[in-house]
C-alpha positions, -999 to 999 in steps of 0.1 A, spaced: 418 -44 -679 388 -40 -655 385 -44 -617 353 -63 -604 337 -57 -571 325 -94 -563 301 -105 -534 324 -134 -521 294 -149 -505 273 -151 -534 298 -145 -564 275 -119 -575 294 -92 -595 284 -60 -580 302 -33 -602 330 -32 -627 355 -2 -630 379 4 -660 417 9 -654 427 45 -652 440 52 -686 473 69 -689 461 102 -699 438 101 -668 466 93 -646 488 119 -658 460 146 -650 456 129 -614 494 130 -608 495 168 -620 466 178 -599 478 161 -569 511 178 -573 496 213 -575 469 206 -549 496 194 -525 518 226 -533 491 247 -521 479 224 -491 513 224 -476 512 263 -473 477 262 -454 481 263 -416 482 230 -398 450 242 -381 431 244 -412 444 209 -424 433 196 -392 399 208 -394 393 190 -427 407 160 -410 378 163 -383 354 168 -408 364 134 -425 361 119 -389 326 131 -384 316 116 -420 329 83 -411 310 81 -380 277 94 -397 282 68 -425 296 38 -405 267 17 -411 269 25 -450 305 20 -450 302 -15 -430 277 -28 -455 302 -18 -485 329 -40 -466 306 -66 -460 292 -71 -495 327 -64 -514 353 -84 -491 330 -103 -466 336 -86 -433 309 -92 -407 289 -58 -402 297 -54 -366 334 -57 -374 328 -31 -404 313 -6 -379 343 -8 -358 366 -3 -383 349 28 -397 348 43 -362 386 34 -358 391 52 -388 373 84 -375 394 81 -345 429 81 -363 414 112 -380 406 129 -347 439 120 -334 462 133 -360 436 165 -361 444 170 -325 483 163 -323 493 172 -359 506 208 -350 527 194 -322 540 163 -342 550 190 -371 565 216 -347 601 227 -352 624 208 -327 653 228 -314 687 210 -312 717 222 -295 748 231 -318 774 259 -319 753 276 -345 730 305 -333 700 283 -342 696 248 -352 664 229 -352 648 200 -371 618 211 -395 592 187 -409 580 195 -443 556 179 -469 570 156 -495 544 158 -522 520 130 -535 524 98 -518 513 64 -537 498 41 -513 494 4 -523 468 -12 -498 454 -45 -489 418 -58 -490 418 -74 -454 411 -39 -437 399 -19 -466 391 12 -448 417 10 -418 448 5 -437 441 36 -460 432 58 -432 460 50 -408 483 62 -438 460 90 -451 456 108 -418 492 118 -408 500 121 -445 475 147 -453 478 166 -421 514 168 -427 506 186 -462 510 158 -486 486 143 -514 475 107 -515 472 86 -545 455 52 -536 462 18 -553 438 -4 -534 436 -42 -537 418 -52 -570 388 -68 -553 379 -38 -533 372 -10 -557 339 3 -542 358 8 -509 385 27 -527 359 50 -542 341 56 -510 371 67 -492 379 90 -520 344 104 -517 351 107 -477 379 133 -483 360 152 -510 330 156 -491 352 167 -460 362 197 -481 398 186 -489 412 204 -521 402 190 -553 427 163 -565 444 161 -530 435 126 -525 425 103 -555 420 65 -559 433 50 -593 427 16 -606 460 0 -621 476 -32 -628 508 -42 -606 530 -33 -637 517 2 -641 520 8 -604 558 5 -610 556 32 -634 539 54 -610 566 49 -584 592 59 -611 572 91 -618 589 119 -606 558 136 -592 553 109 -568 576 115 -539 571 86 -515 552 51 -515 538 30 -489 526 -9 -489 508 -31 -470 508 -67 -484 530 -97 -491 569 -101 -489 566 -107 -527 548 -74 -534 570 -56 -509 602 -69 -525 590 -56 -560 579 -22 -544 612 -17 -526 633 -26 -557 613 3 -577 615 27 -549 653 22 -543 660 24 -581 643 59 -580 655 70 -548 618 71 -534 611 71 -496 593 39 -488 573 25 -458 567 -13 -461 545 -37 -438 548 -72 -451 530 -102 -439 533 -116 -403 519 -138 -380 518 -142 -343 529 -170 -319 503 -183 -296 516 -188 -262 502 -211 -236 516 -212 -199 516 -239 -177 488 -224 -154 466 -211 -182 430 -223 -183 430 -246 -213 391 -241 -221 396 -203 -223 429 -207 -242 413 -231 -266 385 -206 -274 410 -179 -279 432 -199 -300 403 -210 -325 388 -174 -328 425 -158 -331 432 -181 -360 403 -175 -380 391 -138 -372 389 -118 -405 391 -150 -423 426 -154 -413 437 -125 -432 452 -104 -403 491 -100 -395 479 -107 -357 463 -140 -363 479 -169 -343 503 -194 -361 527 -213 -343 517 -227 -308 541 -222 -279 538 -235 -244 554 -238 -208 576 -266 -194 550 -292 -195 550 -284 -234 538 -317 -247 510 -326 -224 497 -287 -226 502 -286 -263 481 -319 -268 456 -309 -244 449 -273 -260 451 -288 -296 423 -312 -287 403 -286 -271 406 -261 -297 398 -282 -328 362 -291 -321 358 -252 -311 372 -241 -345 347 -265 -361 318 -248 -345 328 -214 -356 307 -217 -390 311 -191 -417 278 -169 -416 268 -145 -442 286 -112 -432 255 -90 -430 241 -115 -403 245 -109 -365 269 -128 -342 307 -137 -341 317 -149 -371 352 -153 -389 341 -136 -419 330 -149 -452 356 -169 -472 375 -151 -499 361 -156 -536 371 -186 -554 396 -164 -575 414 -152 -543 413 -187 -526 434 -199 -555 460 -173 -549 455 -162 -513 485 -141 -506 484 -121 -537 478 -85 -534 
């Protein structure tokens, strides 16, 4: 099995990656386990410093990473730069607050001393989506790594270049060898990784279908799990709203990131003059949505982002 990086704007195959073979996967899991055992013993301040270094690299390379996202999944350049900067921010945030978050918490009891202690688990498998290919990974990786864990990334199959770039960020930031690795696996083999005793937890952002399958595997093997599944937001228009502004916001919110975002608008809601307000807002937003033409992701100006590739349009919710 191979994983292709395909430019959704042109259909050009940018790169091809082979699936991680079983022997290589075994070595990756063994190395991650050993690396996490050493990493968790290091002072939080040392772990935080590596995270700060990752943040600096993200800022220095933000234009490069924005282009990687643009070419591989169609995110407009400006949005890609913003995503890289947000990833740098989350690295800085957990570097600054990690020690406080991980500090022992005293608890009253009849014992001489009672407290809650936070300890690292070990390797954590992260199954991540393509719509925010850097942010979804870093919002998991920053707290997990500063807490002393290792990370194994199974990214969406259409963003393998992003997966490799993220792995390189942690390598170049001075994290221990093998502590964070990207792997290329089929969904069936991901279930085997969840079952592996060396993997101590799993996190997924994706569809309800994918989440139910991961939860089933994790539950069967008693693995800690964090799931973020699907979702969309109602769009509420009150009676005193400026319908022109509401229509513009409705059109952009529905289409931003090609509609592949859990905070996109879906069902409309309105105030007591519901029928009139809904009809007016709908009539105003339709031409605005039509005016938001798709631009090449490397062009300037607001854009909803490039349409997904033909393959992904045929199965838009598949992760």
